[in-house]
GUKOLLO-507608 format. One record per residue (C-alpha): residue in one letter; x, y, z. Coordinates in steps of 0.1 Angstrom, whole numbers, plus 2048, in hexadecimal, padded with zeros to 3 digits. Each point is the difference from the previous one (the first is absolute). Example, Ala and Ser with C-alpha at 12.3 -4.5 7.8 and 13.67 -1.06 7.14 Angstrom:
REM GUKOLLO-507608
<site><res>A</res><x>87B</x><y>7D3</y><z>84E</z></site>
<site><res>S</res><x>80E</x><y>822</y><z>7F9</z></site>
***
This chain:
REM GUKOLLO-507608
<site><res>X</res><x>2E7</x><y>5EC</y><z>EA2</z></site>
<site><res>X</res><x>802</x><y>7F2</y><z>821</z></site>
<site><res>X</res><x>80A</x><y>817</y><z>81C</z></site>
<site><res>X</res><x>828</x><y>802</y><z>805</z></site>
<site><res>X</res><x>80A</x><y>7E8</y><z>822</z></site>
<site><res>X</res><x>805</x><y>815</y><z>81E</z></site>
<site><res>X</res><x>822</x><y>7FD</y><z>802</z></site>
<site><res>X</res><x>805</x><y>80F</y><z>7DC</z></site>
<site><res>X</res><x>7FC</x><y>820</y><z>80E</z></site>
<site><res>X</res><x>817</x><y>804</y><z>819</z></site>
<site><res>X</res><x>814</x><y>821</y><z>804</z></site>
<site><res>X</res><x>81B</x><y>806</y><z>81B</z></site>
<site><res>X</res><x>808</x><y>822</y><z>80B</z></site>
<site><res>X</res><x>81C</x><y>812</y><z>813</z></site>
<site><res>X</res><x>804</x><y>823</y><z>808</z></site>
<site><res>X</res><x>80E</x><y>811</y><z>81F</z></site>
<site><res>X</res><x>7E8</x><y>81C</y><z>7FB</z></site>
<site><res>X</res><x>7DB</x><y>7FA</y><z>810</z></site>
<site><res>X</res><x>7EE</x><y>81A</y><z>7EE</z></site>
<site><res>X</res><x>80C</x><y>7F2</y><z>7DD</z></site>
<site><res>X</res><x>7FD</x><y>7D8</y><z>80D</z></site>
<site><res>X</res><x>7DD</x><y>809</y><z>808</z></site>
<site><res>X</res><x>7F9</x><y>810</y><z>7DF</z></site>
<site><res>X</res><x>80D</x><y>7E3</y><z>7EC</z></site>
<site><res>X</res><x>7EE</x><y>7E6</y><z>813</z></site>
<site><res>X</res><x>7DB</x><y>815</y><z>7FB</z></site>
<site><res>X</res><x>80B</x><y>804</y><z>7DB</z></site>
<site><res>X</res><x>80C</x><y>7DC</y><z>7FA</z></site>
<site><res>X</res><x>7E2</x><y>7EF</y><z>813</z></site>
<site><res>X</res><x>7E4</x><y>815</y><z>7EE</z></site>
<site><res>X</res><x>810</x><y>7F2</y><z>7E5</z></site>
<site><res>X</res><x>7F8</x><y>7DD</y><z>80F</z></site>
<site><res>X</res><x>825</x><y>7F4</y><z>80C</z></site>
<site><res>X</res><x>804</x><y>7ED</y><z>821</z></site>
<site><res>X</res><x>81F</x><y>81A</y><z>80E</z></site>
<site><res>X</res><x>818</x><y>7F8</y><z>817</z></site>
<site><res>X</res><x>810</x><y>81C</y><z>80F</z></site>
<site><res>X</res><x>824</x><y>805</y><z>815</z></site>
<site><res>X</res><x>811</x><y>820</y><z>80E</z></site>
<site><res>X</res><x>823</x><y>7EE</y><z>7F9</z></site>
<site><res>X</res><x>814</x><y>7ED</y><z>7EF</z></site>
<site><res>X</res><x>809</x><y>7EC</y><z>81F</z></site>
<site><res>X</res><x>7DB</x><y>7FB</y><z>808</z></site>
<site><res>X</res><x>7FF</x><y>7F2</y><z>7DE</z></site>
<site><res>X</res><x>819</x><y>7E7</y><z>805</z></site>
<site><res>X</res><x>7ED</x><y>7F6</y><z>821</z></site>
<site><res>X</res><x>7E0</x><y>7FE</y><z>7F1</z></site>
<site><res>X</res><x>7EE</x><y>7DF</y><z>7EC</z></site>
<site><res>X</res><x>7FB</x><y>80E</y><z>7D9</z></site>
<site><res>X</res><x>7DE</x><y>7F9</y><z>7F1</z></site>
<site><res>X</res><x>7FC</x><y>7E0</y><z>7E8</z></site>
<site><res>X</res><x>80F</x><y>810</y><z>7DE</z></site>
<site><res>X</res><x>7FF</x><y>824</y><z>804</z></site>
<site><res>X</res><x>7F8</x><y>80F</y><z>7DC</z></site>
<site><res>X</res><x>816</x><y>823</y><z>80B</z></site>
<site><res>X</res><x>818</x><y>808</y><z>81A</z></site>
<site><res>X</res><x>801</x><y>827</y><z>807</z></site>
<site><res>X</res><x>81E</x><y>808</y><z>815</z></site>
<site><res>X</res><x>809</x><y>823</y><z>803</z></site>
<site><res>X</res><x>829</x><y>806</y><z>7FC</z></site>
<site><res>X</res><x>80D</x><y>81A</y><z>814</z></site>
<site><res>X</res><x>7F2</x><y>7F3</y><z>827</z></site>
<site><res>X</res><x>813</x><y>803</y><z>818</z></site>
<site><res>X</res><x>811</x><y>7DC</y><z>80B</z></site>
<site><res>X</res><x>7FD</x><y>7E6</y><z>7E5</z></site>
<site><res>X</res><x>7F6</x><y>813</y><z>7DD</z></site>
<site><res>X</res><x>7E5</x><y>7F3</y><z>7E7</z></site>
<site><res>X</res><x>817</x><y>7ED</y><z>7EE</z></site>
<site><res>X</res><x>818</x><y>7F4</y><z>81D</z></site>
<site><res>X</res><x>7DF</x><y>7EE</y><z>80C</z></site>
<site><res>X</res><x>7F5</x><y>7F2</y><z>7DD</z></site>
<site><res>X</res><x>82B</x><y>7F1</y><z>7FE</z></site>
<site><res>X</res><x>7F5</x><y>7F3</y><z>823</z></site>
<site><res>X</res><x>7E5</x><y>7EC</y><z>7F9</z></site>
<site><res>X</res><x>80C</x><y>7F5</y><z>7E4</z></site>
<site><res>X</res><x>820</x><y>7F2</y><z>80E</z></site>
<site><res>X</res><x>7E4</x><y>7EA</y><z>816</z></site>
<site><res>X</res><x>7F6</x><y>7F3</y><z>7E3</z></site>
<site><res>X</res><x>7E2</x><y>811</y><z>7FF</z></site>
<site><res>X</res><x>7E7</x><y>7F6</y><z>7DD</z></site>
<site><res>X</res><x>803</x><y>826</y><z>7F4</z></site>
***
């Protein structure tokens, strides 16, 4: 069986806790995922998303935009999520 295409392992991670964010990046990369990480919902909205992320990990209780608010803003932009 051929390996999955490179875009099939993209994960977007948003967490304002730097220690937790780094631990999750480490764990996900060990499992072979390409991780795009941001420290806030606002930073996520300013960034270019990787092609076809398979998963988004959004911290719900961040200062500023919550994870769900950031997701709603992405969906309002017609992002394919």
